[in-house]
N, C-alpha and C positions, 0 to 999 in steps of 0.2 A: 503494499499500500504506500503510495506516495505520501510526501509530506503535508500537501496540499489536502488530500483526501482524509488524512487523519485529523487535521484543522476542522475540516467540515464536520467530520464524525464526533468530534468531541463538542463541538457548538451545538448539533442539533440535540444532541442528547442533552446538554446543559438547559437547552432551552425546553426541550419536553418536561425535564425534572422541575425546572422552576414552574412550569404551567401547571403540572399535576400538584405542585405545592400550594399555589393561587388558589387552584379549583377546589381542594379540600378546606380551605378556608372558606369559600365561597359557601359550599354546600354546609357548612357548620353555621355560618352567618344567615343566609336564607331558609333554612329548613324551617325556623320558627315563625317565617313569615306565612309558610303553607299552614303548619300546624296551628297558629293562632288565629286563623282568617277563615276556614272553611265553615261555611255555613252562616258566614257573619259580612265578611267584605270580599265578594267573589273577583272584583278587580285586584286587590291586593294579593289574594290566594292565587290568582292565575300569574301574577308577576312572580310569586315564589315558586311557583310551579315551572316556569320558563328558565327562570335563574338558575334552579337546581338542575332541570334538564339540559342545559347548556355545559354542565359538567359532570356528568354523568360517567365520564371516563377518568375520573380523578385517580382514585385507588386501581383500579385495573391498568392505568398507564403506567404507574409505579412498578409493577410485576413486569410488564412488556418490557420496560427499560431493563430491569435485573435479568430477563430472558436475553434481551439482545445483547447486553454487555458481558455476562458472566457464562451462559451454556456455550457460547462460541469458542471458550478457552477450554485448556486442558489443564487439569490442577492435580497436585499431588495432593491427597485428601488431607493429611493433617496440617499441612501449610493453609490450606482452603480454610479450615474450621478455626485455625487460630486467627488467620486475617480478618475474616468476615465476621464470623459470630462476635469477636471481641468487639467489632465495630458497632454491633448494635445490643449486645449484652452489656459491656459496660455502661453505657449511657443509660440502660433500662434500670441498672443497680442505684443509678441515682435517682432517675425520676418518678419511677414507681413509689418508692416511699416519700418523694416531694409531693405526688400527687395525693397521697393517702393523708398526709399532714394537710394539704390545701383543701381538701374535700372536709377535713375534720372543722379547719378553720371557717370555711363557708358556712357550716349550719348555723341555723339560729340557736341562740343560747339555750332555749328549752328542748334542742334537738341534740345536743352535743353531749355525747357520752364522756363521763369525767373518771369514773373508777377504771384500774386496770383491765379487770375483766369485761366491763363494758366496751372499752375501746378496742379490745382484741375482738370481741364478739362482732362489733360493728365495721370494723376492718376487714374480717373475714367474710363477712354476709356483703361487704361491697366488692371485694374481690370477685367472689362467686357470681354475683350478680352481674356486675358490670366489668369486671376486670380492672377496677379502681377508677378509670375515666374511660368515657366511652370510645377515645380514639387510640388506646394503648392496644388493643385487639389486633391492630396492625403490625405492632413489634413482636407480639406472640406469634403471630402468624408468619413473619418473616423468619424469626428464628426458627421456628418448625421447617420452612421450605428449605431454608441454607443447609439443614441435614442432608437434603435430597439433591441438592445443585450437582454436585460431583458425579452422581449415577445418573440423574438425568441427561446430563452433558453427554455421557459416553453413550446412552441409549440413543439420544437424537443424531449423534454422529454416524451412527450405523443405519440410521432409518431411512428410507425413501422418502423423498418428498410427498408422494401419495399416500403414503402410511401416516404421516403428520397430517395431511387433509382429513384422513379418516377419523384419527384420533380427536381432531378438533371438532369434527361434527358429530362423532359420538359425546363427546363432552357437552355440546352444547344442547344435545337430545337430552340427554340425562337431566341435565338443569331444568330443561323444560318441564319434563315429565314430573320433576319434583315439585316445580311451580304450581301445576294443576292438580297437585295430589294424587298422581297416580301410584305414588309411594312416599312414605314418611319417615323419618329418622326421629320423630317426636317422643316414640318409646324408648328409644337408646337413653343410657345414663347421660347427663349433661356434658360430662367431659368427652365422652364420645361424640356427642353433637357438635361440640365444638372442633374437635380434630379433625371430625369430617368436612366441616365448614372450612377450616383454614387449608384442608388438602386439596379443596376444588380450585381454589386459584392456581395449581399449578397448569392449568390451562391457559391462564395468560401467560405464565414464563415460557411455555412452548409456543405461543404465538408469537411473543417476540422473537424468539429464535428462529421461527418462521419466516417473519417479516426481513430481518437483518439479513437473511439469507437467500431472499428470493432473488432469481435473476431478473435482470433490467427491463425485460418485455414483460413481466408481470406486475411491473409497479403502477400504481395510479398516478395521474397527472395531478398537479395541485389543483387545480379547477375541478377534476371529478372527485377529490376527495372532500372538497367543500361542498359540494352539492350532498355527498352522501353524507357528510356530516349535519347539515341543514335538515335533510330528509329525518334523520333519526330525532333530532330534537322536535319537528312538528309531529312525528308520529308519536313519540312518548307523552308530547303535551295534550295531544288530541285523546289519547287513550287514556289518560290519566283523568281528564277532564270527563269523559264520556263515562269510565266504570265508577268514579265517585259520585257523580248525580244520577246514576242509574240505581246505586244501592244507597245512596243516601247517607255514606260515610267515606271519608277520605281513603281513596284505594290508591295505593302506590306500587302496586304489582308491576307496571309497566315500566317502572322506573329501577327496577332491580340491577344488581350488579352482573347478575349472570344472564341477563336477557339478549336476543339475537340483537336488539336496537343496541344494546351498550357495547357489543361485542364490535359490531360494524362502526360505532362511534369511536371507539379505540383505534382501530384500524384508520378511520378517516383522518384524526387528529394526529397519528403518527406519520401519515404521508404529506399532510399539510405542511409540518415542519421538518420532514427529513430532507436533509441537505440542504435546507433554509441557511443563510449565510449572513449575518448582520453586517453592514459595512462600517457602520459608524463605532468608533473604538470606545466610546463611553458605553454604549449599548451592550457591546460584546463584554465589557469588563464586568458591569452590572451584573450581566447574566451569570457569568463565572462564579462571581462572589455568592450570588443568592442560591445557585446551584450547591455550592460548598457548604452554605449553612442551611440547605434544605430540611435535614433529618433534624436538625437541633429545632427550627422553625416549626416542624411538624410536632414535635415532642411538647413545645411551651405553648403553642396558640390557643390551646383550650383555657389555660390559665388566663391569657391575656383576653379571650373573649368573655369569660366570667366576670373579670375585673372589671372590664367596660361596662358590661351590663350593671355590675351594681353602681357605677357612677351615672349612669343614664345614657351610654353611649352604644345604641342598641337601634335596630331598624326601625323603631316607633319613633325615631327623631323626626323623620320627615317621611315622604311618600319613599317607599322602597327602592324604586327606581332610583332613588338620589341615596338614600342612607344605607344600602346594603354595598354600593362600591365603596362609598366612605369609609365605613366600618371594617371592610375587607383590607382597604389600603392601610389604615391605622394599625391593624392588626398585624399586617404582613411587615410595616415597618417597626412597630414595638418589638415584635418576636425576633425580627433580626437582630435590634439594639440588646434584646437581654442576652441572647447567645452569643452575640459579639462581645459583650462583658465578661461573660462568662468564660470565654475563652482567652480573655488577658489574665484571668486569674490563674497561677501554675497550676494548682493542683486541683481545679475545676475543668481545665481544658478538656481532659480525656472524657470527662461524663457529660459535656455539654450538647454532644451529639453534631 
């Protein structure tokens, strides 16, 4: 690979990583717009639906990037585990207890357990119910999937392109059958349900490998990818509106992570930015920096959103078309500053993310 191509590859991976980070923040800021307005303010509810549907690719795109960058390489298993797992596990050793403390401090006085036994019981229940914070599931999932990366990489290198397509098709069918309740894992123990749910994301890892190794003649043009992306947003919005008002309750099944529309939205976003190169050096540098800080930003952003809510920085400040982008931008900037400062503290740098 030439130096030029290497530069482009690094840049569009950075761009996709930053986009995925911003998309996660947008989901967490816009979701309350939907949840608080269904049956009350249809205009605001629809704005929330559209904003959320714009970024259904968020978490899957992180997995596609991992597949595109990690699965194409050969690994010595021990070296891989030392390097990759430590990058995720070490920050989690800080952020997991940090969110326990944060959640305890955010409780109202009469809700806050005070005795040691009560705190332990509350903390255990919180971990079982929510994984301590609603976004840390991603860290648990990544830690699990990283265990299989060297194995998956070896399998894919020996697999034909046709067999990978068959795998992805069967994976989509499996998810569809589960979504329409042809089968259910609800009777499984809670741990088994969560492990199964995490393992489903292997499909997006494989998709990343597949997209990165496609021959040139199979690639989307940027225009085709944009049309495909727009189509997924329109379909998801229409289905969410139709299903919700038909049932009389907010129904978000069309916006699921493993739906066919989300699958194609991830592909579309990947090709919209693939090989795209920013010419402005300031834009390039900003993207590189934000990409480097993306994991830390992801880890801290829920704290930032929660604290903003406490001081009235929330979508209710104005029409959500105005307030949501403002809150997203403030959350991104504040989260970056927090991680930047953490990395300046010698003993905190490796825990920051």
